[in-house]
C-alpha positions as CSV (number, residue, x, y, z in Angstrom):
1,M,4.6,-1.2,11.5
2,V,6.6,2.4,12.8
3,S,5.9,6.0,12.0
4,K,8.2,7.9,12.3
5,A,10.0,11.2,10.8
6,N,13.3,11.2,9.4
7,S,15.8,13.5,9.5
8,A,14.3,15.9,7.0
9,G,10.6,15.7,8.8
10,V,9.8,12.9,6.1
11,R,7.1,10.8,7.3
12,I,8.5,7.2,6.8
13,I,6.4,3.7,7.4
14,S,7.9,0.8,7.1
15,A,7.3,-2.9,9.1
16,T,8.5,-4.1,12.1
17,S,8.9,-7.6,10.5
18,T,12.1,-8.8,8.1
19,S,9.7,-11.4,6.9
20,I,7.6,-8.5,4.7
21,P,9.9,-6.0,2.9
22,V,7.6,-2.5,3.3
23,L,8.9,1.3,3.1
24,F,6.6,3.9,2.4
25,E,7.8,7.6,2.6
26,K,6.6,10.7,1.0
27,E,9.9,11.5,-1.4
28,P,10.5,13.7,-4.3
29,E,9.8,12.7,-8.1
30,G,12.1,10.0,-9.3
31,S,12.4,7.7,-6.3
32,Q,12.7,4.7,-6.0
33,S,10.5,3.9,-3.2
34,P,8.2,1.4,-4.3
35,L,5.5,3.8,-3.0
36,P,6.0,7.0,-3.3
37,I,3.8,9.0,-0.9
38,Q,2.8,12.5,-3.0
39,L,0.7,15.3,-1.6
40,K,-2.0,16.8,-3.8
41,E,-4.1,19.9,-3.1
42,D,-7.1,19.6,-4.9
43,L,-7.8,15.6,-4.4
44,K,-11.8,14.8,-3.7
45,T,-10.7,11.8,-1.5
46,V,-8.2,11.4,1.2
47,W,-6.1,8.8,-0.4
48,E,-6.2,7.1,-4.0
49,L,-3.6,4.8,-5.9
50,D,-2.7,6.2,-9.0
51,Y,-0.5,4.0,-11.5
52,S,0.3,6.5,-14.8
53,T,3.7,6.3,-13.9
54,G,4.3,2.9,-14.7
55,K,4.3,2.1,-10.7
56,P,2.0,2.5,-8.3
57,V,2.1,6.1,-6.4
58,L,-0.2,7.1,-2.8
59,W,-1.7,10.2,-3.5
60,I,-2.6,12.0,0.0
61,T,-4.7,14.9,-0.1
62,N,-3.2,18.1,1.5
63,K,-6.0,20.2,1.7
64,N,-5.8,23.4,3.6
65,G,-2.3,21.7,4.8
66,I,-4.3,18.5,6.4
67,Y,-1.4,16.1,5.4
68,G,0.4,17.2,8.6
69,Q,-2.5,16.0,10.8
70,L,-3.1,13.3,9.3
71,K,0.8,11.6,9.5
72,S,1.2,12.7,13.0
73,N,-1.9,10.7,13.6
74,P,-1.1,7.3,14.8
75,I,-4.0,5.5,13.5
76,F,-3.8,7.0,9.8
77,F,-1.2,5.0,8.3
78,P,-2.4,1.5,9.8
79,T,-6.2,2.3,9.0
80,I,-5.3,3.3,5.4
81,L,-2.3,0.5,4.4
82,P,-4.7,-2.6,4.3
83,Q,-6.8,-1.1,1.8
84,V,-4.2,0.5,-0.3
85,I,-2.3,-3.3,-0.9
86,K,-5.9,-5.0,-1.5
87,E,-5.9,-2.1,-4.5
88,I,-2.4,-2.7,-5.6
89,S,-2.5,-6.7,-5.4
90,F,-6.0,-6.5,-7.4
91,Q,-4.6,-3.9,-9.8
92,L,-1.0,-6.5,-10.5
93,L,-3.6,-9.2,-10.7
94,T,-5.6,-7.6,-13.2
95,N,-3.3,-5.4,-14.9
96,P,0.5,-6.4,-14.5
97,S,1.2,-3.7,-17.3
98,A,0.8,-0.6,-14.8
99,F,3.7,-1.8,-13.3
100,E,6.0,-1.4,-15.8
101,S,8.7,0.2,-13.6
102,N,10.2,-2.5,-11.9
103,P,7.8,-5.2,-11.3
104,E,9.7,-7.4,-9.2
105,V,9.4,-5.1,-6.3
106,W,5.8,-5.8,-6.2
107,V,6.1,-9.6,-6.9
108,N,8.6,-10.2,-4.5
109,F,6.2,-7.8,-1.9
110,F,3.4,-10.3,-2.7
111,R,5.3,-13.7,-2.8
112,S,6.3,-12.5,1.0
113,L,2.6,-12.8,1.7
114,G,1.7,-16.2,0.2
115,L,1.6,-15.3,-3.5
116,N,3.2,-17.9,-5.3
117,D,4.1,-17.5,-9.1
118,E,2.1,-20.2,-10.4
119,E,-1.0,-18.6,-8.6
120,R,0.0,-14.9,-9.7
121,E,0.2,-16.3,-13.7
122,S,-2.5,-18.1,-13.4
123,L,-5.0,-14.7,-11.9
124,Q,-3.8,-12.3,-15.0
125,A,-3.8,-14.7,-17.4
126,M,-7.7,-15.6,-16.5
127,E,-10.1,-13.2,-19.1
128,D,-12.0,-10.6,-17.6
129,I,-15.0,-12.3,-17.0
130,E,-16.8,-12.1,-13.6
131,D,-15.0,-14.8,-11.9
132,G,-12.1,-13.7,-12.6
133,T,-12.5,-10.6,-11.3
134,Q,-14.0,-12.3,-8.6
135,E,-11.3,-14.6,-7.6
136,R,-8.9,-11.7,-8.2
137,W,-11.0,-9.9,-5.2
138,E,-10.8,-12.9,-3.1
139,K,-6.6,-13.0,-3.6
140,A,-6.1,-9.8,-3.2
141,E,-8.4,-9.6,0.0
142,A,-6.4,-12.6,1.5
143,L,-2.8,-10.7,0.9
144,S,-4.3,-7.8,2.2
145,N,-5.3,-9.4,5.0
146,E,-2.0,-11.0,5.8
147,F,-0.1,-8.2,5.3
148,S,-2.8,-6.8,8.4
149,V,-2.0,-9.8,10.3
150,R,1.6,-10.0,9.5
151,L,2.4,-6.2,10.8
152,Q,-0.5,-6.5,13.6
153,V,-2.4,-3.4,12.2
154,L,-5.4,-3.9,14.5
155,S,-3.1,-3.9,17.7
156,K,-1.4,-0.6,16.5
157,I,-4.6,0.8,16.0
158,E,-5.9,-0.5,19.2
159,A,-2.8,1.0,21.3
160,A,-3.0,4.0,19.0
161,L,-6.7,4.7,20.4
162,E,-5.8,3.7,24.4
163,D,-2.8,6.0,24.3
164,E,-5.7,8.9,23.3
165,S,-8.0,8.1,25.9
């Protein structure tokens, strides 16, 4: 996983592995990024996901201008992205209609992490009973773990922490 600023000073996070198509960046509305990042002054948490636009949007706090410090911290994005991926995968398995805007991007992303179409369709078709919810969370956890392992998230965090000391 690489985190760097582009020529406009926008922070871009991308995978160093070609087997996982990832590009997350802060950008203006109307963008075609799979996961646009938007800043919000009055966010009550560090980050949250919003699906009201027909695709996931990652809102990150900018209370008192804190986003500048967050984006420059090399462990911020590697620390939150596995949980973001887990929540997006659970949403895809639970409520696929939340992905009205280009759902194939996310289907292909999770397919690259090992979610085959038959399993995805089976999990999506389950009734919202406890067993279905538990199975979806377990699959979301497995996809998040695979994302973390393939992108060597823990190694990146360890290296960043060693650089700080």
